N, C-alpha and C positions, 0 to 999 in steps of 0.2 A: 504494500500500500504506500502511495506517495502523497505528499502535500507540499505545494510550492516547488515541485521538482525534486524534493528530497524524500528519501524513505523516512518512515516514522522513527526508525531507530536512530538515523543520523540527525534528524530534527531534535529528538530528545537529547542526543549527545551534545549538540550545540547549545541548547537551552541550559542543560545541566552545567556545561563548562562555563557558559556565560555567568551563571549563578555563582560558581566558585570564583571566577575572576572578579566579579563585582564585590563579593564578600572580602576577598583579599585586599582589593583597592580601598573599600570602605574602612577596613580595620587598620591596615598598615599605612594608608595614605599614598601608596605607590605600589608598583608591582601588579601582577596579574595581567595588565594590558599588554606588557611586552612578552607574555607567554602565548598570546593569540597567534601571532605570525609564525613562530617556530612550530606550534601545534598544527597549523594549517600546512606548513611545509612537510612535516612528517606524515601528514594524512594524504600527501600526494598532490596538493594543489600547486600550480605553477607559481614561481616566485612573485611575478607581478600581481597575480590574483591574491596571494597570501598577504602581500604588503599593502595593496590597495584596500582590501577588505579590513585589514588591521587598522589602517588609517581611518576608515569610516567608523569602525567600532570606537576608536579613541574619540572621534568627534562627537558621537552620540553620548558617550559616558561623560565627556567634559561639560556638555550643556547643563546637566543637572548639578554638577559640582560647582560651576561658575555661579549659577543662580543662588545656590546656598551661601557662597562666600560673598556675593554681592549684597545680600541682605544684612551682613554684619560689617560691611564697609572694608573688606580686606582685599580689594582688587584695585590696582593702579592701572586704570584704563589708558592713561597717557603713555606709560611705559609699554603696555601691551600693543598700543598703536604704533609706537616707534619701532618695536620689534617685528612688526608685520612684514616690512620690506625684506629684512634679513632672513626671516623664517621662510617667506615665499620663495626667495631666490635660492636659499639652501635646499628646500624641499624639491624644487625643480631640478637642481643640480643632482641631488640624490636619485631622483627618478630617472634622469638621463643616464646615470651610471648603471642603474639596474637594467634598463632597456638595452643599453650597449652590451652589458655582460650576457644578457639573454641571447643577443645576436651571436655572441661567441660561444654560447652553450655552456657558460660557467656560472650563471647567476645563482642557481640553487646552491651550488657548491660554496661559492664565496660568501653569500649571505649566511648560509648555514655555519660556516667556519667562524664568521664574525659573531654570530649568536653564541657559539660554543665559548669563545673567549669572553664575550660580554657577560653572559650569565654566570660563568665561573668566577669572574672578577667580582661581580656584585654579590654572589653567593658567599665567597670567601670573606668579603667585607662584613656582611651581615653576621656570619657565623663567628668571625673573630671578635667583633664588638660584643656579641651576645655572651661569649665565653669569658670576657674580661671579668676578673674578680673584684677589681677596685670599684668604688662607689661613684667615681667621677666619670661622667659620660663625656665623650669627645663632642666637639661642635657638630661633626657629621651625624653622630647619633641623635643629637637633639633635633635635627631637621627631619629625621625619619621616625621620630617617636612622638609621644604625646606629653613629653616632659614640659614643665613650666619654664618659660624663658622670658627674659627682659625684652619687651617688644622694641625698645630703642637701642638694643645692643647691636653694634655693627662690627664685623670682624676687622682686625687690624689691616689685613691685606686690602680690603675695600677702602679703608681710610687712606691708604697709601696711593691707591689708584685714583681716588677722587682729588688728590693734590695735583695731579697732572691736568692743568687747565688747557686742554687741546680743544679749541673751538670747532664747532659750536657746542656750548655747554647747555645742559638740560636740567631743569629743576623738577625733582620727583617728590613723592610722598614724604612728609617729614622735613621738607626743605633741603633734601639731599641734592647736591649738584654733581653731575657726572658728564663726561664727554659723550657725545652722540656716537663717536667712533667705537667706544667700548660697547655700547648697547648693540650697535650694528654687528660687531665682531662676534659677540656672544650669540646673537640670534642666528647669524649665518652658520656657525658651527653646529648649533643645535638643529637647525633646519636640515642640514646635510645628513646628519645622523637619522633624523626622523624620516626623511624621504628615502633613505637607503634601506632602513630596517623596518619601516612601517609601524613606527611607535610614536607616542606623543613626545618622547624625549624629556619627560618630566624629571627623571632621575639625574639628568645632566643639567636641565634648565634651572631647577630649583637651587642647587648649590651655586650655579653660575650667577643667578640673580642675587642671591644672598651674599656670597663671598666676593664677587667681582664688581657687581654694580652697587651693592651695599644697601639694598632696600631692607627695612625691618622684617624679621622673619615671618610674622603673621601675614603681612602684606605680600611677602615673597611667595608664600604658599598659595594665596588666592590668585596672584598675578601669574604664577606658574600654571595654574589650572586654566586661566584665560589663554595663556600661550598654547596649552594643549588644545583648547578649542580652536585657536587659529590654525595651528599646524595640522590638526586632524581634519579641519574643514578644507584647507588648501590641498592637503594630500589626497583626501577623498575626491575632490573635484578634479585634480590633475590626473590621477589614476583612473577616475571614472570616465573622463573624456576618452581614455584609451581602452575603455571597456574592461578595466581590470578590477572593478568592484562588484562582488557577487552579493546581492542583497539577500539571497536565500541563506547566506552564511551570516551576514551582519545582523539581520532582524532577529533571528532566534537568540543570537549572542546577547543583543541589547535587551531583549525581553527577560532573559535570565539574570543579566547583570543588574537591572533595575531593582529587582527583589534582593539580590545578594548584597548590593551596596547598602541598602537600608539595614539589613541584619548586621553587616560588618561595622557600620557606623555606630549602631546601638551597642554593639559588643565592647567598644572602646571604653564605655562608661564603667563596665564591671570587670573587665579582664585586664590583668597586668600584661602589657605587651612584651615586657622584658622576658617573660617566661615563655613566650611563644615565638619570639623573633628568631631564635636559633633554628626552629623548625622551618621558618620561611627561608633562611639562608641555606639550609640543607636541601630544601625543595629546589632552589635555583641551581645548586650544584648538581643535583640529580637531573634537572632539565638540561643542563649543559652536557652531561654525559649522554643523555637521551638523544639530543640533536646530533651529537657526534656519531652515535650508533645508527641513527637514521641516515646520515650522509654515507656511512660505510655500507649500509644496506642498499642505497641507491647505486653506489659505485660498483658493488659486487653483485648487484641484482639478486639479493637474498630477501624475499618478502618477510621472512620471520624477523629480521632485524628491524624492518620498518614497523611491524606490529609491536615489537618490544619497545621501540622508541616512543610510539604513541601512548602505550600503556604507562610507561614511566612518567612522561610529562603530565598526562591527565591524572594518573593515579596519585602522584606525589602532591599535586595541587589539591586534590580531593582530601587527602589525608590531613594536610595542614588546615583546610577549611573545617574539617570535622573536629580537629583539635581546638580551634577557635570557638566553634559552637559548643563543644563539650565543656570547655573552660567557662564559657558564659553561663551555661545552665548550672554548673556547680557553684559559680559565684552568686548567682541569683538565689539558689537554694540556701547557701550559707548566710546570705544577707537576711533571708526570710526567717531563719532560725535565730539569728541574733537580734532581730527587730522585735521589741516588746509589743509594738502595735499589731504586727502581723501574727504574733503568737497568742494574742488575746481573742 
């Protein structure tokens, strides 16, 4: 039986995976979205379709997130608008590279290898930080966690960059003045990564906005999501023009993601993220190995390796999502037992 050109089993798979991706995004504030493209690659979709559909998914998920942060005044639309040109140019550059590599017949291989390195690097970072025994979190940890921070705290490196008065200078939220050239360079690099890998680029854009441009962290988070809205929209449009966006993939993913994001966001109130972040890091490391196995399966033409790769990526994400949900359920039960109102 088929629906919208997909078998019911595949449709359920996309909805379920979208739910898991949304839950991880809602809980960790990142991640999940950059698992979509490698998952589509190991499922056998062409690189341009996997990347284009991944960009469309990023666009859809970013809309809801931007609306939420707009309501609490944590989006610098001026900075977002100034980043538009660099993001657009970078995404187009990334798309051109992908299409050129497809003509050479090496797109899937090179994009896959890039994902192996990228997922491994981020996974090691998460796992390393989660295993640290000291109580002092690094600045990078603070951006990826829900820890309290001073909203006016600006990293030293950003202060040094802001001292270089290379015109034209731009005034941003909080009276921060920074060269337009810095903003353009940051957005161009993030755009190239987004266009090449089919991701929102938030895990690069957020630290860049905070550390290099110097926007206060709460505003950097909201502006980063707005940047994801821009990059996802531009990427979906450019890839869509080339017929590389498959809505039968994107719509089920977005449907599942909408529900998952709500549960993930609600879980942040009751679950200690520090206890679950190590699992997220391990999931990324497993995903890195899985993409590598998938590439080996394609080269050696061994279907079993492709199947193993898909199971590892989706399975590890599901396990982490279940850990988050389970931790949330236990936390709610413990709060219920400790509450004198609920016990009466």
